[in-house]
C-alpha positions as CSV (number, residue, x, y, z in Angstrom):
1,M,85.2,-40.5,19.6
2,L,83.2,-37.6,18.0
3,E,83.9,-37.0,14.3
4,Q,85.7,-33.7,13.9
5,N,84.2,-31.0,11.6
6,Q,85.8,-31.2,8.2
7,Y,87.1,-28.1,6.4
8,T,87.2,-28.7,2.7
9,E,86.5,-26.9,-0.6
10,D,82.8,-27.6,0.1
11,N,83.0,-25.2,3.0
12,I,84.0,-22.3,0.8
13,R,81.2,-20.2,-0.6
14,S,81.2,-17.2,-3.0
15,L,78.3,-14.9,-2.5
16,D,77.1,-12.7,-5.3
17,W,76.6,-9.0,-4.5
18,K,72.9,-9.2,-3.5
19,E,73.4,-12.3,-1.4
20,H,76.2,-10.6,0.5
21,I,74.2,-7.5,1.1
22,R,71.1,-9.4,2.3
23,M,73.3,-11.7,4.5
24,R,75.3,-8.8,6.0
25,P,73.1,-5.7,5.7
26,G,74.8,-4.0,8.7
27,M,78.0,-3.7,6.6
28,Y,76.1,-1.4,4.2
29,I,73.4,0.4,6.1
30,G,74.4,0.1,9.8
31,K,71.8,-1.2,12.2
32,L,68.4,-2.5,10.9
33,G,65.9,-1.3,13.5
34,D,62.1,-0.7,13.1
35,G,62.1,3.0,12.3
36,S,61.9,4.2,15.9
37,S,65.4,5.7,15.6
38,P,66.6,8.1,13.0
39,D,69.6,6.0,12.1
40,D,67.6,2.8,11.5
41,G,68.1,1.1,8.2
42,I,64.9,2.2,6.5
43,Y,66.0,5.8,6.7
44,I,69.5,4.9,5.5
45,L,67.8,3.4,2.4
46,L,66.0,6.6,1.7
47,K,69.2,8.6,2.3
48,E,71.2,6.5,-0.1
49,V,68.7,7.2,-2.9
50,L,68.4,10.9,-2.0
51,D,72.2,11.3,-2.0
52,N,72.3,10.6,-5.7
53,S,69.6,13.3,-6.4
54,I,71.5,15.7,-4.2
55,D,74.7,15.1,-6.2
56,E,72.8,16.0,-9.3
57,F,71.8,19.3,-7.7
58,V,75.4,20.0,-6.6
59,M,76.5,19.4,-10.2
60,G,74.1,22.2,-11.3
61,T,71.1,20.2,-12.5
62,G,67.7,19.5,-10.9
63,K,66.7,22.2,-8.4
64,T,63.7,20.3,-7.1
65,I,63.4,16.8,-5.6
66,E,60.1,15.2,-4.9
67,V,59.8,12.6,-2.1
68,S,56.8,10.6,-1.0
69,V,56.3,7.9,1.6
70,R,52.9,6.2,1.4
71,D,52.5,3.3,3.7
72,K,55.7,1.5,3.0
73,T,56.3,2.7,-0.6
74,V,59.1,5.3,-0.9
75,T,59.5,7.3,-4.1
76,V,62.2,9.8,-4.9
77,R,62.0,11.8,-8.2
78,D,64.7,14.3,-9.2
79,Y,65.0,16.5,-12.3
80,G,68.8,16.0,-12.8
81,R,70.5,14.6,-15.9
82,G,69.0,11.1,-15.6
83,I,71.1,7.9,-15.6
84,P,72.5,7.1,-19.1
85,L,69.8,4.8,-20.5
86,G,72.2,2.1,-21.5
87,K,73.4,1.8,-17.9
88,V,70.1,2.0,-15.9
89,V,70.2,-1.7,-15.0
90,D,73.9,-1.8,-14.3
91,V,74.1,1.1,-11.9
92,V,71.6,-0.4,-9.5
93,S,72.6,-4.0,-9.8
94,K,76.3,-4.3,-10.6
95,M,79.1,-3.6,-8.0
96,N,81.9,-1.3,-9.1
97,T,79.6,0.4,-11.6
98,G,78.6,4.1,-11.2
99,G,79.4,7.7,-12.0
100,K,81.0,8.3,-8.6
101,Y,84.3,6.7,-9.8
102,D,84.8,9.6,-12.2
103,S,86.1,12.2,-9.7
104,R,85.9,14.9,-12.3
105,A,82.1,14.6,-12.4
106,F,81.7,14.0,-8.6
107,K,84.6,15.8,-7.0
108,K,82.9,16.5,-3.7
109,S,80.0,14.2,-3.8
110,V,78.2,12.5,-0.9
111,G,78.4,9.0,-2.4
112,L,81.8,7.5,-2.9
113,N,81.6,4.0,-4.2
114,G,78.2,3.6,-5.8
115,V,77.1,0.9,-3.3
116,G,74.1,2.9,-2.0
117,T,71.3,2.2,-4.5
118,K,72.5,-1.4,-5.0
119,A,72.1,-2.0,-1.2
120,V,68.6,-0.4,-1.5
121,N,67.8,-2.7,-4.4
122,A,69.0,-5.9,-2.6
123,L,67.1,-5.0,0.6
124,S,63.8,-4.3,-1.1
125,T,61.0,-6.6,-2.1
126,F,60.1,-4.1,-4.8
127,F,62.5,-1.7,-6.5
128,R,61.9,0.3,-9.6
129,V,64.2,2.7,-11.4
130,E,63.2,5.0,-14.2
131,S,65.5,7.4,-16.1
132,V,64.5,10.1,-18.6
133,R,67.0,11.7,-21.0
134,D,66.5,13.3,-24.4
135,N,62.8,12.6,-24.5
136,Q,63.4,8.9,-23.9
137,Q,62.7,6.7,-20.9
138,K,64.2,3.4,-19.7
139,A,62.9,1.5,-16.6
140,A,63.6,-1.7,-14.8
141,E,62.1,-3.5,-11.8
142,F,63.7,-5.8,-9.2
143,S,62.9,-7.9,-6.2
144,A,65.6,-8.6,-3.6
145,G,68.1,-7.5,-6.2
146,E,66.9,-9.9,-8.9
147,I,65.6,-8.3,-12.0
148,T,61.9,-9.0,-12.6
149,N,61.1,-6.7,-15.5
150,E,63.2,-4.7,-17.9
151,E,61.3,-2.3,-20.1
152,D,62.4,-1.2,-23.6
153,V,63.5,2.4,-24.2
154,I,60.4,4.4,-25.1
155,E,59.7,7.9,-26.3
156,T,58.3,10.2,-23.6
157,T,57.4,13.8,-22.9
158,K,58.4,13.6,-19.2
159,R,61.0,16.0,-17.8
160,K,64.5,14.6,-17.6
161,G,65.7,13.0,-14.4
162,T,65.6,9.8,-12.3
163,K,62.7,8.3,-10.3
164,V,63.3,5.5,-7.8
165,S,60.6,3.6,-5.9
166,F,61.1,0.9,-3.3
167,I,59.5,-1.2,-0.6
168,A,61.9,-2.3,2.2
169,D,61.9,-6.0,2.8
170,E,59.8,-6.8,5.9
171,T,61.7,-10.1,6.5
172,I,64.9,-7.9,7.1
173,F,63.3,-4.8,8.6
174,K,60.8,-6.3,11.0
175,N,57.7,-4.5,12.2
176,Y,59.0,-1.3,10.7
177,K,57.2,2.0,10.1
178,Y,58.4,5.3,8.8
179,R,58.2,8.3,11.2
180,N,57.6,11.5,9.3
181,E,59.4,13.6,11.9
182,Y,62.7,11.9,11.1
183,I,62.2,12.2,7.4
184,V,61.4,15.9,7.7
185,K,64.5,16.5,9.8
186,M,66.6,14.7,7.2
187,L,65.1,16.6,4.3
188,K,65.5,20.0,6.1
189,N,69.2,19.2,6.6
190,Y,69.6,18.7,2.9
191,C,68.0,22.1,2.3
192,Y,70.1,23.9,4.9
193,L,73.2,22.5,3.2
194,N,72.1,23.2,-0.4
195,R,70.6,26.7,-0.6
196,G,68.4,27.0,-3.7
197,L,67.3,23.4,-3.5
198,T,63.6,22.7,-3.0
199,I,62.4,19.4,-1.6
200,I,58.7,18.5,-1.7
201,F,57.7,15.8,0.8
202,N,54.2,14.4,0.6
203,G,53.1,17.8,-0.8
204,E,54.9,19.9,1.8
205,K,57.7,22.2,0.5
206,F,61.1,22.7,2.2
207,V,63.7,25.3,1.2
208,S,66.4,27.3,3.0
209,E,67.6,30.8,2.4
210,N,70.2,31.1,5.2
211,G,71.8,27.7,5.4
212,L,73.1,26.6,8.7
213,K,71.7,29.8,10.4
214,D,68.3,28.4,9.6
215,L,69.3,25.0,11.0
216,L,70.2,26.6,14.4
217,S,67.0,28.8,14.4
218,E,65.0,25.6,13.9
219,N,66.7,23.9,16.8
220,I,67.0,26.6,19.5
221,S,64.3,29.2,20.3
222,E,65.3,32.8,20.1
223,E,64.6,33.4,23.8
224,D,67.1,30.6,24.7
225,M,69.9,32.2,22.6
226,L,72.6,34.1,24.6
227,Y,73.3,36.2,21.5
228,P,72.1,36.3,17.8
229,I,73.5,33.5,15.7
230,I,77.0,34.1,14.4
231,H,77.0,32.9,10.7
232,L,80.4,32.6,9.0
233,Q,81.1,31.1,5.5
234,D,83.7,30.8,2.8
235,D,84.5,28.4,0.0
236,D,84.1,24.8,1.2
237,I,83.1,25.8,4.8
238,E,80.1,27.2,6.7
239,V,79.7,27.7,10.4
240,A,76.8,28.9,12.6
241,M,77.1,29.2,16.4
242,T,75.6,30.7,19.5
243,H,75.4,29.8,23.2
244,N,72.3,28.6,25.1
245,K,71.2,30.5,28.2
246,T,69.7,27.4,29.9
247,Q,71.6,24.4,28.6
248,Y,74.6,23.0,30.4
249,S,76.4,20.9,27.7
250,E,77.7,21.3,24.2
251,E,75.6,20.7,21.1
252,Y,76.9,20.2,17.6
253,Y,75.5,19.5,14.1
254,S,78.2,18.5,11.7
255,F,78.3,17.8,8.0
256,V,80.7,16.8,5.3
257,N,79.8,17.1,1.6
258,G,76.2,17.3,2.7
259,Q,76.3,14.2,4.8
260,N,75.2,14.5,8.4
261,T,78.2,13.2,10.3
262,T,76.3,12.4,13.6
263,Q,79.5,11.0,15.2
264,G,81.6,14.0,14.2
265,G,85.1,13.2,13.1
266,T,88.3,15.2,12.3
267,H,86.4,18.3,11.2
268,L,84.4,18.6,14.3
269,S,87.4,18.0,16.6
270,A,89.3,20.7,14.6
271,F,86.3,23.2,15.0
272,R,86.1,22.7,18.7
273,E,89.8,23.3,19.1
274,A,89.7,26.3,16.8
275,V,86.9,28.0,18.7
276,V,88.8,27.6,22.0
277,R,92.1,28.9,20.6
278,T,90.5,31.9,18.9
279,V,88.5,32.9,22.0
280,K,91.5,32.6,24.3
281,E,93.5,34.8,22.0
282,F,90.7,37.4,21.6
283,Y,90.3,37.9,25.3
284,G,94.0,37.3,26.2
285,K,93.0,34.9,28.9
286,N,93.9,31.2,29.3
287,F,90.3,30.0,29.9
288,E,89.5,26.4,30.4
289,A,88.3,24.8,27.1
290,A,85.2,23.4,28.9
291,D,84.2,26.9,30.2
292,I,84.4,28.4,26.7
293,R,82.4,25.6,25.0
294,K,79.9,25.1,27.8
295,S,76.3,25.7,26.4
296,I,77.6,26.2,22.8
297,V,75.2,25.3,20.1
298,S,76.9,25.1,16.7
299,A,76.8,23.7,13.2
300,I,79.7,23.2,10.8
301,S,79.7,22.0,7.2
302,I,82.8,21.4,5.1
303,K,83.4,20.1,1.6
304,V,86.3,17.7,1.1
305,E,87.7,16.0,-2.0
306,E,87.5,12.3,-1.9
307,P,86.6,12.1,1.8
308,V,87.3,9.0,3.9
309,F,84.5,8.0,6.3
310,E,84.7,5.3,8.9
311,S,81.8,3.3,7.5
312,Q,79.5,3.0,4.5
313,T,76.8,5.0,6.5
314,K,79.3,7.9,6.6
315,T,78.6,9.1,10.2
316,K,82.2,10.0,11.1
317,L,84.8,11.7,9.0
318,G,88.3,10.0,9.1
319,S,90.0,12.3,6.5
320,T,92.9,14.3,7.8
321,D,93.3,16.3,4.6
322,M,90.9,18.5,2.6
323,G,92.0,16.6,-0.5
324,P,95.1,15.6,-2.6
325,N,97.8,18.3,-2.3
326,L,95.5,20.4,-0.1
327,P,95.9,21.6,3.6
328,T,94.9,19.4,6.5
329,V,91.4,19.6,7.8
330,R,92.7,21.0,11.1
331,T,94.8,23.8,9.5
332,F,92.0,24.7,7.1
333,I,89.3,25.0,9.8
334,N,91.7,26.7,12.3
335,D,92.7,29.4,9.8
336,F,89.1,30.1,8.9
337,I,87.8,30.4,12.5
338,K,90.9,32.4,13.6
339,T,90.2,35.0,10.9
340,K,86.4,35.0,10.7
341,L,85.4,34.6,14.4
342,D,88.0,37.0,15.6
343,N,86.9,39.7,13.1
344,F,83.3,39.1,14.1
345,L,83.9,39.5,17.8
346,H,85.9,42.8,17.2
347,R,83.0,44.1,15.1
348,N,80.3,43.1,17.5
349,P,81.4,44.1,21.0
350,E,78.0,43.4,22.5
351,V,78.3,39.7,21.5
352,A,81.9,39.6,22.8
353,D,80.7,41.0,26.2
354,A,77.8,38.5,26.4
355,L,80.2,35.6,25.6
356,L,82.8,36.8,28.2
357,K,80.1,36.9,30.9
358,K,79.0,33.4,29.9
359,I,82.6,32.0,30.1
360,L,83.2,33.6,33.6
361,Q,79.9,32.3,34.8
362,A,80.8,28.8,33.6
363,E,84.2,29.1,35.4
364,R,82.5,30.0,38.7
365,E,80.0,27.2,38.4
366,R,82.7,24.7,37.6
367,K,84.8,25.7,40.6
368,E,81.7,25.5,42.9
369,L,80.9,22.0,41.6
370,S,84.4,20.6,41.5
371,G,84.3,19.4,45.2
372,I,80.8,18.1,44.9
373,R,81.7,16.2,41.7
374,K,84.6,14.4,43.4
375,L,82.4,13.3,46.3
376,A,79.7,12.3,43.9
377,R,82.1,10.2,41.8
378,D,83.5,8.5,44.9
379,R,80.0,7.8,46.1
380,A,78.9,6.4,42.7
381,K,82.0,4.1,42.7
382,K,81.2,2.7,46.2
383,A,77.5,2.4,45.4
384,S,78.2,0.4,42.2
385,L,80.2,-2.0,44.2
386,H,77.7,-2.6,47.0
387,N,74.3,-2.6,45.2
388,K,72.6,-3.9,42.1
389,K,71.2,-0.7,40.7
390,L,73.0,-1.2,37.4
391,R,73.1,-4.6,35.6
392,D,75.5,-3.6,32.9
393,C,75.8,-5.1,29.4
394,R,79.0,-6.2,27.6
395,V,79.0,-3.9,24.5
396,H,78.8,-0.1,24.8
397,L,78.4,2.8,22.4
398,T,82.1,3.7,23.2
399,D,83.0,0.4,21.5
400,S,82.7,2.2,18.2
401,K,84.4,-0.6,16.2
402,N,81.8,-3.1,17.3
403,P,78.7,-2.9,15.0
404,R,76.5,-4.1,17.9
405,S,77.4,-0.9,19.9
406,L,74.6,0.8,18.0
407,E,72.2,-1.6,19.7
408,S,73.5,-0.8,23.2
409,T,70.5,0.0,25.4
410,L,69.9,1.1,29.0
411,F,66.4,0.3,30.4
412,I,65.5,2.6,33.3
413,T,62.8,0.9,35.4
414,E,61.3,1.2,38.9
415,G,60.8,-1.6,41.4
416,D,62.4,-5.0,42.0
417,S,59.8,-7.1,40.2
418,A,59.9,-5.0,36.9
419,S,63.7,-4.7,36.9
420,G,63.9,-8.5,37.7
421,S,61.7,-9.4,34.7
422,I,63.8,-7.3,32.3
423,T,67.1,-8.5,33.7
424,K,66.2,-12.1,33.2
425,S,64.9,-11.5,29.7
426,R,67.5,-9.1,28.3
427,D,70.3,-9.7,25.9
428,V,73.3,-9.4,28.2
429,N,75.5,-8.3,25.3
430,T,73.7,-5.1,24.5
431,Q,71.0,-4.5,27.1
432,A,71.6,-3.0,30.6
433,V,69.1,-2.3,33.4
434,F,69.1,0.6,35.9
435,S,66.7,0.2,38.7
436,L,65.2,3.3,40.4
437,R,64.2,3.3,44.0
438,G,60.8,4.9,44.1
439,K,59.8,8.1,42.3
440,P,62.6,10.4,41.3
441,L,62.8,14.0,42.4
442,N,61.1,16.7,40.4
443,S,64.2,18.6,39.3
444,F,62.4,21.5,37.5
445,G,64.1,24.8,38.4
446,M,67.0,23.2,40.3
447,S,70.7,23.7,39.6
448,K,73.2,21.2,38.4
449,K,74.3,20.8,42.0
450,I,71.2,18.6,42.6
451,V,72.4,16.0,40.0
452,Y,75.4,15.3,42.1
453,E,73.8,15.5,45.6
454,N,70.7,13.4,44.7
455,E,71.8,9.7,44.9
456,E,69.4,8.5,42.2
457,F,70.4,11.2,39.7
458,N,74.1,10.9,40.5
459,L,74.1,7.2,40.0
460,L,72.1,7.5,36.8
461,Q,74.4,10.0,35.2
462,A,77.4,7.9,36.3
463,A,75.8,4.8,34.7
464,L,75.4,6.8,31.4
465,N,79.0,8.2,31.8
466,I,77.9,11.8,31.1
467,E,79.3,13.5,34.3
468,E,81.7,15.7,32.2
469,D,80.3,15.7,28.7
470,M,78.3,13.6,26.1
471,E,81.3,12.3,24.2
472,N,81.6,9.1,26.2
473,L,77.9,8.2,26.5
474,R,77.8,4.5,27.0
475,Y,74.4,3.6,25.5
476,K,72.9,4.4,22.1
477,N,69.3,4.0,23.5
478,I,68.0,5.1,26.9
479,V,64.7,3.5,27.4
480,I,62.2,4.5,30.2
481,A,60.4,1.3,31.1
482,T,57.6,2.0,33.6
483,D,54.1,0.6,34.3
484,A,51.3,1.9,32.1
485,D,49.4,3.4,35.0
486,V,49.2,6.8,36.7
487,D,52.3,6.2,38.8
488,G,54.3,4.9,35.8
489,M,53.3,7.9,33.8
490,H,54.4,10.2,36.6
491,I,57.8,8.5,36.8
492,R,58.2,9.0,33.0
493,L,57.4,12.7,33.3
494,L,59.9,13.2,36.2
495,L,62.6,11.4,34.3
496,I,62.0,13.4,31.1
497,T,62.1,16.5,33.2
498,F,65.5,15.5,34.5
499,F,66.9,14.9,31.0
500,L,65.3,18.1,29.6
501,Q,66.6,20.2,32.5
502,F,70.2,18.9,32.6
503,F,70.9,16.8,29.4
504,P,68.5,18.0,26.7
505,E,70.9,16.9,23.9
506,L,70.1,13.3,24.8
507,I,66.6,14.0,23.6
508,K,67.7,16.3,20.7
509,E,70.0,13.6,19.5
510,N,67.3,10.9,19.7
511,H,68.7,8.8,22.5
512,L,65.6,8.8,24.7
513,Y,62.6,6.4,24.3
514,I,59.6,5.0,26.1
515,L,59.2,1.3,26.1
516,Q,55.7,0.1,25.0
517,T,54.6,-3.1,26.6
518,P,51.3,-4.9,26.0
519,L,48.2,-4.1,28.1
520,F,46.5,-7.4,27.3
521,R,47.2,-11.0,26.5
522,V,44.5,-12.7,24.6
523,R,44.9,-16.5,24.0
524,N,43.2,-19.8,23.4
525,K,44.8,-23.3,23.2
526,K,46.3,-22.6,19.8
527,E,47.4,-19.0,19.7
528,T,48.5,-16.1,21.9
529,I,48.1,-12.5,20.9
530,Y,49.6,-9.5,22.8
531,C,47.6,-6.3,22.5
532,Y,48.9,-2.8,23.1
533,S,45.5,-1.0,23.0
534,E,41.8,-1.6,23.4
535,E,41.4,-1.7,19.6
536,E,44.0,-4.5,19.3
537,R,42.3,-6.4,22.2
538,R,38.9,-6.2,20.4
539,A,40.5,-7.4,17.1
540,A,42.2,-10.3,18.9
541,I,39.0,-11.5,20.5
542,E,37.3,-11.4,17.2
543,K,40.1,-13.3,15.5
544,L,40.3,-16.0,18.2
545,K,36.5,-16.3,18.5
546,G,34.8,-18.2,21.2
547,K,35.7,-17.1,24.7
548,P,39.5,-16.7,24.8
549,E,41.4,-16.1,28.0
550,I,42.1,-12.4,28.5
551,T,44.7,-11.1,30.9
552,R,45.2,-7.4,31.8
553,F,48.8,-6.6,32.6
554,K,48.7,-4.1,35.4
555,G,52.5,-3.8,35.7
556,L,55.7,-4.9,34.2
557,G,56.3,-7.2,37.1
558,E,53.3,-9.3,36.1
559,I,54.9,-10.2,32.8
560,S,57.0,-13.3,33.0
561,P,60.6,-13.2,31.9
562,D,59.8,-15.7,29.1
563,E,57.1,-13.4,27.8
564,F,59.2,-10.3,28.3
565,K,61.8,-11.6,25.9
566,H,59.4,-10.8,23.0
567,F,58.8,-7.3,24.2
568,I,62.5,-6.2,24.4
569,G,63.8,-8.4,21.6
570,D,63.0,-8.5,17.9
571,D,59.4,-7.3,18.6
572,I,60.4,-4.3,20.8
573,R,58.2,-1.3,20.4
574,L,59.8,2.0,21.3
575,D,58.3,5.5,21.2
576,P,60.9,8.2,20.7
577,V,60.8,11.3,23.0
578,M,61.1,14.2,20.6
579,L,61.5,18.0,21.0
580,D,60.1,20.8,19.0
581,G,63.2,23.0,18.5
582,A,61.1,26.1,18.1
583,T,59.8,25.8,21.7
584,S,61.9,27.0,24.6
585,I,62.8,24.1,26.9
586,Q,62.4,26.4,29.9
587,T,59.0,27.5,28.7
588,M,57.9,23.9,28.2
589,L,59.1,22.8,31.6
590,E,57.5,25.8,33.2
591,F,54.2,24.8,31.6
592,Y,54.2,21.1,32.5
593,M,56.2,21.0,35.7
594,G,55.9,24.5,37.3
595,K,53.1,25.6,39.6
596,N,49.6,24.9,38.5
597,T,48.4,27.7,36.2
598,P,45.0,28.4,34.5
599,D,46.6,27.8,31.1
600,R,47.7,24.2,32.1
601,Q,44.3,23.5,33.7
602,E,42.6,24.6,30.5
603,F,45.0,22.4,28.4
604,I,44.2,19.3,30.5
605,I,40.5,19.9,30.4
606,N,40.5,20.4,26.6
607,N,42.6,17.4,26.0
608,L,40.6,15.2,28.4
609,K,37.5,16.4,26.5
610,V,39.0,15.3,23.2
611,E,39.8,11.8,24.7
612,L,36.3,11.5,26.1
613,D,34.8,12.5,22.7
614,V,36.9,9.8,21.0
615,V,35.7,7.2,23.5
616,D,32.1,8.2,23.0
617,D,32.5,7.9,19.2
618,E,34.0,4.4,19.6
619,E,31.1,3.3,21.8
């Protein structure tokens, strides 16, 4: 008989603060990731440090923050009050220590419990904090939360403030690299929410004069706006909104106390309700909420006392009240919108007329599509029963209480061999596979009707669960996995066109990626190296010396499932599909997917010449 596992005092462990953070980092910073997604851990580390500097600005000190990212060293320098010198070590290395507990000093701060910088400290191989106050400086250095060097207080002529530098631990954040595009977006958001603040990133200066109006201007081109941005503000609330001429779905940017609540929360729900109620009352018509909100692009920021978020990463507001003895979030936002938006529409009849036409058009389109949608849903249900287009996973983005939901991924691939390799290699808990049959249709210039009538598109949107809206999107990451040849590139382009045409917010909200798989395998009897470029192949040959075996992978189907596990597991390489908000989506699609034009021919020739010049230089 097998000996049973014993459960004694020896099984009970007490972890100190840094051990707990390093063992369970997801509890403090969400998912880890490699930097390919804007909510990956390395950006949360930067945000946690920045939030303290932002709080100094909010408290009226430190109008400039300097940020630099060089290789993997991140530095944040503010000119606020500086950490009290006697507490410099404690505030970055002792739990339940920090200024955030004094609500008089940080009544509407971003940080709540002082965990942020401690998590950064514990998850960094190098962490240095310097504080300057009253012409004196105190500094300390740490590694994985353990203090390695504590400097004495010295006299200094430096300006007051705090400087933090850190290098994220590569044993926790594997194969990571910072993408400046994500950092710039984060820093711009801080500026939109804090007018008068200047942030300098690697020498580039960011500042905002018009708050959330600037945010919308950055993310939607003027030619795509149905009407000029409506900008409303009062104490503790700011709103900007317009409708998009070409977009089908709703798009929101929401913030609480300067924190980008990417998953919304009580304030965003209240705002959506308030807009519908106010518009119905203004026109005296009982419009459908979906018709009013269709194509809306909006941003809302509120300030709440002692907010309650649903996680340490603060992506969703849970508070129902604006603060102790204050009105509910819902009442506060509804009263504001009812007054301000109604007044604006009365004073701007041309905007009111444009909005009314948009609502009536949305109503017509909804009624035209209602029959087609029902047939499409029935067809999708039958298809999912009788074919294997979707090999689903167990955890989905809608399972918000499961931390692994942030890893949920749908691979879109083409062909039986490629989808077979991924299916056999995947993590069945978080990775799903959708198999295309041949090349998808070029959807440029087509109406939403085609999404329901085309079997591939209909089944794809059903798999993503976005037939009605984006609220119940089932996967955090949508990954296009095609061969790295001309046909594969064409399929990528057609799929990106589909998403841009009908679901651009999937791209704007950083859900769409391209899977990078190795082009070559270079190996000898002792070692195997996978290479993603010619440069990596040459380096591998030089490293292995002699005459290693070189395999050129022509397609995903040629990579065995055992090998594929590496490329969609811990070592996955994803390239995010990003949009330049200043460029009209319609203009971009016209250029790349419309009829051939001299401009596009010139673009291709010039870029091909650049590539050829690079090849010549390498040779």
